[in-house]
OpenMM code with the backbone's topology and positions (N, CA, C; nanometers):
from openmm import Vec3, app, unit

residues = "MET VAL ILE GLU LYS LEU LYS LYS ILE THR LYS ALA ILE MET ALA ASP ALA ASN ASN GLY ILE ASP TYR ASP LYS ILE ASP GLU SER SER ARG LEU MET GLU ASP ILE GLY LEU THR SER ILE SER MET LEU MET LEU VAL ILE GLY ILE GLU GLU GLU PHE GLY ILE GLU LEU PRO ILE LYS GLU ALA SER ASP CYS LYS THR VAL GLY ASP ILE VAL ALA VAL ILE GLU LYS CYS LEU".split()
positions = [
    Vec3(-10.4187, 14.2484, 9.1786),
    Vec3(-10.3835, 14.3546, 9.2727),
    Vec3(-10.2664, 14.3066, 9.3601),
    Vec3(-10.1712, 14.3926, 9.3779),
    Vec3(-10.0484, 14.3586, 9.4496),
    Vec3(-10.0766, 14.3168, 9.5928),
    Vec3(-10.1592, 14.3919, 9.6633),
    Vec3(-10.1813, 14.3617, 9.8059),
    Vec3(-10.2496, 14.2263, 9.8250),
    Vec3(-10.3369, 14.1871, 9.7345),
    Vec3(-10.4037, 14.0568, 9.7471),
    Vec3(-10.3038, 13.9427, 9.7288),
    Vec3(-10.2135, 13.9565, 9.6323),
    Vec3(-10.1100, 13.8551, 9.6129),
    Vec3(-10.0168, 13.8510, 9.7338),
    Vec3(-9.9867, 13.9671, 9.7883),
    Vec3(-9.8998, 13.9754, 9.9058),
    Vec3(-9.9640, 13.9069, 10.0259),
    Vec3(-10.0946, 13.9234, 10.0434),
    Vec3(-10.1668, 13.8553, 10.1516),
    Vec3(-10.1576, 13.7044, 10.1354),
    Vec3(-10.1749, 13.6567, 10.0118),
    Vec3(-10.1697, 13.5134, 9.9840),
    Vec3(-10.0320, 13.4566, 10.0177),
    Vec3(-9.9273, 13.5262, 9.9772),
    Vec3(-9.7907, 13.4812, 10.0050),
    Vec3(-9.7656, 13.4801, 10.1556),
    Vec3(-9.8052, 13.5877, 10.2240),
    Vec3(-9.7842, 13.5989, 10.3683),
    Vec3(-9.8587, 13.4888, 10.4432),
    Vec3(-9.9816, 13.4633, 10.4026),
    Vec3(-10.0612, 13.3589, 10.4682),
    Vec3(-9.9943, 13.2223, 10.4520),
    Vec3(-9.9399, 13.1954, 10.3336),
    Vec3(-9.8726, 13.0672, 10.3101),
    Vec3(-9.7474, 13.0546, 10.3966),
    Vec3(-9.6729, 13.1626, 10.4099),
    Vec3(-9.5500, 13.1608, 10.4895),
    Vec3(-9.5813, 13.1418, 10.6375),
    Vec3(-9.6865, 13.2065, 10.6840),
    Vec3(-9.7184, 13.2062, 10.8264),
    Vec3(-9.8168, 13.0957, 10.8665),
    Vec3(-9.8482, 13.0042, 10.7754),
    Vec3(-9.9490, 12.9005, 10.8017),
    Vec3(-9.9201, 12.8193, 10.9267),
    Vec3(-9.7955, 12.7889, 10.9518),
    Vec3(-9.7602, 12.7063, 11.0674),
    Vec3(-9.7454, 12.7862, 11.1967),
    Vec3(-9.7477, 12.9187, 11.1867),
    Vec3(-9.7262, 13.0020, 11.3049),
    Vec3(-9.8458, 13.0025, 11.3994),
    Vec3(-9.9645, 12.9758, 11.3461),
    Vec3(-10.0860, 12.9742, 11.4279),
    Vec3(-10.0937, 13.0980, 11.5173),
    Vec3(-10.0770, 13.2140, 11.4564),
    Vec3(-10.0711, 13.3390, 11.5323),
    Vec3(-10.2043, 13.4128, 11.5412),
    Vec3(-10.3102, 13.3558, 11.4874),
    Vec3(-10.4429, 13.4152, 11.4994),
    Vec3(-10.4644, 13.5408, 11.4168),
    Vec3(-10.3820, 13.5637, 11.3180),
    Vec3(-10.3938, 13.6830, 11.2344),
    Vec3(-10.5086, 13.6650, 11.1364),
    Vec3(-10.5914, 13.7663, 11.1242),
    Vec3(-10.6968, 13.7676, 11.0237),
    Vec3(-10.6375, 13.8326, 10.8986),
    Vec3(-10.5973, 13.7507, 10.8037),
    Vec3(-10.5281, 13.7993, 10.6863),
    Vec3(-10.6166, 13.8887, 10.5990),
    Vec3(-10.7471, 13.8766, 10.6131),
    Vec3(-10.8381, 13.9640, 10.5382),
    Vec3(-10.8303, 14.1081, 10.5875),
    Vec3(-10.7833, 14.1273, 10.7094),
    Vec3(-10.7752, 14.2625, 10.7664),
    Vec3(-10.6396, 14.3287, 10.7430),
    Vec3(-10.5481, 14.2584, 10.6792),
    Vec3(-10.4184, 14.3183, 10.6479),
    Vec3(-10.4403, 14.4287, 10.5457),
    Vec3(-10.3837, 14.5439, 10.5745),
    Vec3(-10.3898, 14.6548, 10.4794),
    Vec3(-10.2524, 14.7198, 10.4708),
    Vec3(-10.2436, 14.8278, 10.3971),
    Vec3(-10.1136, 14.8893, 10.3738),
    Vec3(-10.0487, 14.9452, 10.5000),
    Vec3(-10.1266, 14.9690, 10.6043),
    Vec3(-10.0685, 15.0216, 10.7282),
    Vec3(-10.0234, 14.9109, 10.8243),
    Vec3(-10.0536, 14.7860, 10.7904),
    Vec3(-10.0143, 14.6739, 10.8764),
    Vec3(-9.8624, 14.6638, 10.8821),
    Vec3(-9.8107, 14.6536, 11.0049),
    Vec3(-9.6654, 14.6427, 11.0235),
    Vec3(-9.6243, 14.4962, 11.0075),
    Vec3(-9.5180, 14.4753, 10.9325),
    Vec3(-9.4764, 14.3392, 10.8983),
    Vec3(-9.4389, 14.2568, 11.0203),
    Vec3(-9.3627, 14.3126, 11.1106),
    Vec3(-9.3175, 14.2354, 11.2271),
    Vec3(-9.4171, 14.2445, 11.3428),
    Vec3(-9.4600, 14.3641, 11.3766),
    Vec3(-9.5442, 14.3823, 11.4944),
    Vec3(-9.6865, 14.3305, 11.4750),
    Vec3(-9.7478, 14.3585, 11.3596),
    Vec3(-9.8877, 14.3209, 11.3384),
    Vec3(-9.9037, 14.1823, 11.2770),
    Vec3(-9.8145, 14.1476, 11.1846),
    Vec3(-9.8256, 14.0192, 11.1151),
    Vec3(-9.7405, 13.9127, 11.1829),
    Vec3(-9.6360, 13.9540, 11.2503),
    Vec3(-9.5528, 13.8587, 11.3240),
    Vec3(-9.4389, 13.7993, 11.2434),
    Vec3(-9.4006, 13.8662, 11.1345),
    Vec3(-9.2889, 13.8155, 11.0563),
    Vec3(-9.1588, 13.8256, 11.1358),
    Vec3(-9.0773, 13.7244, 11.1238),
    Vec3(-8.9431, 13.7245, 11.1819),
    Vec3(-8.8450, 13.7528, 11.0680),
    Vec3(-8.7192, 13.7615, 11.0985),
    Vec3(-8.6214, 13.7852, 10.9921),
    Vec3(-8.6217, 13.6706, 10.8905),
    Vec3(-8.6412, 13.5491, 10.9376),
    Vec3(-8.6457, 13.4351, 10.8458),
    Vec3(-8.7726, 13.4362, 10.7619),
    Vec3(-8.8878, 13.4636, 10.8239),
    Vec3(-9.0111, 13.4676, 10.7451),
    Vec3(-9.0122, 13.5878, 10.6514),
    Vec3(-8.9426, 13.6950, 10.6870),
    Vec3(-8.9300, 13.8095, 10.5964),
    Vec3(-8.8496, 13.7691, 10.4730),
    Vec3(-8.7445, 13.6924, 10.4927),
    Vec3(-8.6660, 13.6421, 10.3800),
    Vec3(-8.7524, 13.5528, 10.2914),
    Vec3(-8.8316, 13.4674, 10.3528),
    Vec3(-8.9223, 13.3812, 10.2774),
    Vec3(-9.0251, 13.4641, 10.2009),
    Vec3(-9.0706, 13.5743, 10.2606),
    Vec3(-9.1645, 13.6636, 10.1941),
    Vec3(-9.1006, 13.7250, 10.0695),
    Vec3(-8.9778, 13.7709, 10.0824),
    Vec3(-8.9063, 13.8301, 9.9688),
    Vec3(-8.8929, 13.7271, 9.8560),
    Vec3(-8.8564, 13.6050, 9.8904),
    Vec3(-8.8425, 13.4990, 9.7898),
    Vec3(-8.9780, 13.4719, 9.7238),
    Vec3(-9.0829, 13.4640, 9.8042),
    Vec3(-9.2171, 13.4410, 9.7518),
    Vec3(-9.2621, 13.5528, 9.6590),
    Vec3(-9.2313, 13.6768, 9.6959),
    Vec3(-9.2669, 13.7917, 9.6124),
    Vec3(-9.1926, 13.7846, 9.4797),
    Vec3(-9.0640, 13.7550, 9.4865),
    Vec3(-8.9845, 13.7478, 9.3638),
    Vec3(-9.0376, 13.6398, 9.2695),
    Vec3(-9.0765, 13.5256, 9.3259),
    Vec3(-9.1310, 13.4175, 9.2435),
    Vec3(-9.2689, 13.4536, 9.1879),
    Vec3(-9.3547, 13.5086, 9.2713),
    Vec3(-9.4922, 13.5412, 9.2308),
    Vec3(-9.4968, 13.6492, 9.1230),
    Vec3(-9.4145, 13.7513, 9.1391),
    Vec3(-9.4196, 13.8655, 9.0484),
    Vec3(-9.3129, 13.8609, 8.9389),
    Vec3(-9.2202, 13.7652, 8.9456),
    Vec3(-9.1156, 13.7555, 8.8456),
    Vec3(-9.0219, 13.8753, 8.8463),
    Vec3(-8.9905, 13.9237, 8.9666),
    Vec3(-8.9037, 14.0406, 8.9824),
    Vec3(-8.7916, 14.0069, 9.0796),
    Vec3(-8.6940, 14.0946, 9.0868),
    Vec3(-8.5898, 14.0828, 9.1878),
    Vec3(-8.5960, 14.2083, 9.2742),
    Vec3(-8.6286, 14.1901, 9.4013),
    Vec3(-8.6381, 14.3044, 9.4920),
    Vec3(-8.4985, 14.3504, 9.5330),
    Vec3(-8.4734, 14.4803, 9.5291),
    Vec3(-8.3461, 14.5310, 9.5800),
    Vec3(-8.3380, 14.5030, 9.7305),
    Vec3(-8.2360, 14.4324, 9.7734),
    Vec3(-8.2257, 14.3866, 9.9123),
    Vec3(-8.2289, 14.5021, 10.0118),
    Vec3(-8.1642, 14.6129, 9.9797),
    Vec3(-8.1622, 14.7277, 10.0706),
    Vec3(-8.3032, 14.7837, 10.0892),
    Vec3(-8.3752, 14.8005, 9.9782),
    Vec3(-8.5110, 14.8541, 9.9869),
    Vec3(-8.6038, 14.7575, 10.0586),
    Vec3(-8.5931, 14.6293, 10.0296),
    Vec3(-8.6785, 14.5298, 10.0942),
    Vec3(-8.6517, 14.5239, 10.2439),
    Vec3(-8.5252, 14.5337, 10.2835),
    Vec3(-8.4929, 14.5248, 10.4261),
    Vec3(-8.5364, 14.6493, 10.5035),
    Vec3(-8.5579, 14.7601, 10.4342),
    Vec3(-8.6043, 14.8827, 10.4994),
    Vec3(-8.7564, 14.8865, 10.5177),
    Vec3(-8.8279, 14.7924, 10.4580),
    Vec3(-8.9744, 14.7918, 10.4642),
    Vec3(-9.0231, 14.7580, 10.6046),
    Vec3(-9.1124, 14.8395, 10.6539),
    Vec3(-9.1708, 14.8178, 10.7870),
    Vec3(-9.3191, 14.7832, 10.7804),
    Vec3(-9.3860, 14.8275, 10.6726),
    Vec3(-9.5297, 14.8033, 10.6591),
    Vec3(-9.5602, 14.7339, 10.5267),
    Vec3(-9.6816, 14.6847, 10.5169),
    Vec3(-9.7274, 14.6250, 10.3920),
    Vec3(-9.7219, 14.7296, 10.2806),
    Vec3(-9.7588, 14.8529, 10.3108),
    Vec3(-9.7534, 14.9599, 10.2123),
    Vec3(-9.6130, 14.9832, 10.1601),
    Vec3(-9.5147, 14.9731, 10.2486),
    Vec3(-9.3748, 14.9884, 10.2066),
    Vec3(-9.3373, 14.8814, 10.1049),
    Vec3(-9.3732, 14.7570, 10.1341),
    Vec3(-9.3350, 14.6471, 10.0454),
    Vec3(-9.4130, 14.6548, 9.9141),
    Vec3(-9.5384, 14.6981, 9.9207),
    Vec3(-9.6182, 14.7166, 9.7989),
    Vec3(-9.5518, 14.8217, 9.7089),
    Vec3(-9.5041, 14.9304, 9.7687),
    Vec3(-9.4384, 15.0360, 9.6910),
    Vec3(-9.3126, 14.9840, 9.6224),
    Vec3(-9.2357, 14.9003, 9.6912),
    Vec3(-9.1144, 14.8439, 9.6317),
    Vec3(-9.1514, 14.7491, 9.5170),
    Vec3(-9.2538, 14.6682, 9.5387),
    Vec3(-9.2994, 14.5762, 9.4332),
    Vec3(-9.3430, 14.6548, 9.3111),
    Vec3(-9.4269, 14.7556, 9.3316),
    Vec3(-9.4777, 14.8348, 9.2191),
    Vec3(-9.3655, 14.9067, 9.1457),
    Vec3(-9.2643, 14.9486, 9.2185),
    Vec3(-9.1486, 15.0136, 9.1569),
    Vec3(-9.0734, 14.9158, 9.0670),
    Vec3(-9.0698, 14.7891, 9.1057),
    Vec3(-8.9969, 14.6869, 9.0302),
    Vec3(-9.0755, 14.6325, 8.9121),
    Vec3(-9.2064, 14.6528, 8.9131),
    Vec3(-9.2901, 14.5976, 8.8033),
    Vec3(-9.2783, 14.6803, 8.6777),
] * unit.nanometer
topology = app.Topology()
chain = topology.addChain("A")
for resn in residues:
    res = topology.addResidue(resn, chain)
    for name in ("N", "CA", "C"):
        topology.addAtom(name, app.Element.getBySymbol(name[0]), res)
């Protein structure tokens, strides 16, 4: 399932942030920056992690427009 892999990638990227996020509660409505705490650099790391995990290349414009987990899931599914 795409969202489970996305949670795993996000958790690995944010491991050092110690932000108290319960990654099990991340769902498609979770906002990438506000709820998860991604910065522009961690968002770039997320894109790289997604590309490696799924063996795809995310369109940079579409990826940069993503605001929620659901948005990024839709882009991933479109690329699969």
